[in-house]
C-alpha positions as CSV (number, residue, x, y, z in Angstrom):
1,M,14.6,1.6,4.4
2,Y,13.1,2.0,1.7
3,K,12.7,5.2,-0.2
4,I,9.8,6.3,-2.2
5,K,9.5,9.3,-5.1
6,N,7.5,12.3,-3.8
7,E,5.2,11.3,-6.5
8,V,3.8,8.0,-5.7
9,I,3.2,9.2,-1.6
10,E,0.8,11.8,-4.2
11,S,-1.1,9.9,-5.9
12,I,-1.0,7.6,-2.9
13,I,-3.1,10.1,-1.1
14,I,-5.3,10.9,-4.1
15,A,-6.5,7.8,-4.0
16,A,-7.4,7.0,-1.3
17,R,-9.6,10.3,-1.1
18,N,-11.2,9.5,-3.9
19,V,-12.2,6.1,-2.2
20,Y,-12.9,7.0,1.0
21,P,-14.6,6.1,2.4
22,D,-14.3,2.6,1.4
23,E,-10.3,1.6,1.9
24,F,-7.6,1.8,-1.7
25,F,-5.9,-1.0,-3.1
26,S,-2.8,-1.0,-5.6
27,M,0.6,-2.2,-5.9
28,L,3.6,-1.4,-5.7
29,G,6.8,-0.3,-8.1
30,G,10.3,-1.0,-8.2
31,T,13.9,-2.1,-7.1
32,E,15.2,-3.5,-3.8
33,D,15.1,-0.5,-1.4
34,K,13.0,2.1,-3.6
35,I,9.6,2.4,-4.7
36,T,8.5,4.3,-7.9
37,E,5.3,3.9,-8.8
38,L,2.0,3.1,-8.3
39,V,0.5,-0.3,-10.3
40,I,-2.7,-0.7,-10.3
41,V,-4.5,-3.1,-10.0
42,P,-8.3,-4.9,-10.2
43,A,-9.9,-4.3,-7.0
44,T,-12.4,-4.7,-5.2
45,F,-12.7,-1.5,-2.5
46,G,-14.7,-1.7,0.4
47,E,-16.1,-0.7,4.1
48,N,-13.4,-1.7,6.4
49,F,-11.4,-4.5,3.3
50,S,-10.0,-4.0,-0.1
51,S,-9.2,-7.0,-2.1
52,Y,-7.8,-8.5,-5.2
53,R,-7.2,-11.7,-7.3
54,L,-3.8,-12.0,-7.6
55,D,-4.7,-14.3,-10.7
56,L,-5.2,-10.6,-12.5
57,V,-2.4,-8.9,-11.4
58,P,0.0,-8.7,-14.5
59,F,3.5,-10.6,-13.5
60,D,5.9,-7.7,-13.3
61,K,9.4,-8.3,-11.7
62,N,9.5,-5.0,-10.6
63,I,5.8,-5.1,-8.5
64,I,7.6,-5.3,-4.9
65,G,4.8,-4.8,-2.7
66,T,1.0,-3.3,-1.5
67,I,-0.3,-0.1,-0.6
68,H,-3.7,0.1,1.2
69,S,-5.7,2.6,3.3
70,H,-7.9,2.2,6.6
71,P,-10.6,4.2,6.5
72,S,-10.0,5.8,10.7
73,P,-6.8,7.1,12.0
74,N,-5.2,3.3,13.1
75,N,-2.5,2.5,9.9
76,N,-1.9,-0.4,12.2
77,P,-1.8,-4.2,9.6
78,S,-4.5,-6.2,10.4
79,R,-4.9,-9.7,11.1
80,A,-6.0,-9.8,7.3
81,D,-3.1,-7.5,6.6
82,L,-0.9,-9.5,8.0
83,E,-1.8,-12.4,5.6
84,S,-2.0,-10.8,2.8
85,F,1.0,-9.0,2.9
86,A,2.5,-12.8,2.6
87,A,0.8,-13.0,-0.4
88,K,2.6,-10.6,-2.9
89,G,5.9,-8.2,-2.5
90,K,8.9,-7.3,0.6
91,I,7.2,-3.7,2.1
92,H,3.7,-3.1,2.1
93,L,2.1,0.6,2.7
94,I,-1.0,1.9,4.8
95,I,-2.0,4.7,5.0
96,S,-5.7,5.6,7.7
97,H,-7.6,8.8,7.5
98,P,-6.8,12.4,6.7
99,Y,-4.6,10.2,4.3
100,T,-1.9,12.7,4.6
101,L,1.8,11.6,4.0
102,D,2.0,11.9,8.2
103,T,-0.3,9.1,8.3
104,I,1.3,6.3,5.8
105,R,3.0,3.7,7.7
106,A,5.2,0.6,6.2
107,Y,5.6,-3.1,7.4
108,D,8.0,-6.3,6.1
109,T,5.9,-9.3,5.6
110,E,6.3,-9.8,8.9
111,G,4.3,-6.5,10.2
112,N,7.3,-5.5,11.4
113,R,7.4,-2.0,11.2
114,K,10.0,0.3,8.5
115,Q,11.3,3.6,7.4
116,L,10.1,4.9,4.0
117,K,12.0,7.9,2.9
118,V,10.5,10.7,0.5
119,I,12.7,11.5,-2.3
């Protein structure tokens, strides 16, 4: 189980809503099992895609995963999502429209669902 600070959830929801109808992308900072910050990185947001350049991501041992939004109600990882999960971190979140706490799902690098507890 991963824990996530409530403030991080609130920031994710606001960011996803502000970028809608495009996909939002960012990274997650924290410790082995606790997400404590939203790490904004240079990214491109588009309709049904988001991307980033790994070479522009700061070297930071506290980056533990990624977050991106889906502009549809589907918060399951796509094939492209699964490929990107392997690039950075151990925990990956997907938030789907309408962007609430109930529409966030957590996955490991292989796309297996993980429990997420708000603290």
